[in-house]
C-alpha positions in Angstrom: 6.4 8.8 -2.9 7.2 5.1 -2.3 5.4 2.3 -4.0 3.8 1.0 -0.8 2.1 4.4 -0.2 0.8 4.5 -3.7 -0.5 0.9 -3.5 -2.3 1.7 -0.2 -3.9 4.8 -1.8 -5.0 2.8 -4.9 -6.5 0.1 -2.7 -8.4 2.7 -0.7 -6.7 2.0 2.6 -5.6 5.6 2.9 -6.9 8.8 1.3 -5.3 12.0 0.0 -5.3 13.4 3.6 -2.9 10.8 4.9 0.7 12.1 4.6 3.6 10.0 3.5 5.2 10.6 6.9 2.0 9.5 8.8 1.7 6.4 6.6 5.2 5.2 7.1 5.1 5.9 10.8 2.3 3.4 11.2 2.9 1.0 8.3 4.6 -2.4 8.4 6.0 -3.6 5.1 6.4 -7.2 4.1 7.5 -9.0 1.0 4.8 -7.9 -1.5 2.6 -6.4 1.1 2.1 -3.5 3.4 -0.1 -3.3 6.5 -1.5 0.0 7.8 -3.8 0.2 10.8 -4.8 -3.4 10.5 -5.5 -3.5 6.7 -3.1 -5.3 4.5 -2.5 -4.5 0.9 -0.9 -7.1 -1.4 0.8 -6.2 -4.7 2.5 -8.2 -7.4 4.0 -7.5 -10.8 2.0 -8.2 -13.9 4.8 -7.2 -16.2 5.4 -4.0 -18.3 5.8 -2.1 -15.1 2.2 -2.8 -14.1 1.1 -4.1 -10.7 -2.0 -5.7 -9.3 -3.1 -4.3 -5.9 -5.5 -6.1 -3.6 -6.6 -5.8 0.0 -7.2 -8.4 2.6 -10.7 -8.3 4.2 
């Protein structure tokens, strides 16, 4: 699984029923963000391999 898919799941934008293929068919990736069906998830490195994930309202 790609990081953008995991970030979207962590943020609650997609659930376990959304396949990786379905996600990437409809997702648009940016620099530090991914948008899926109108919801944008932002992520940034906090160090030690940890990332902060947030969603835009």
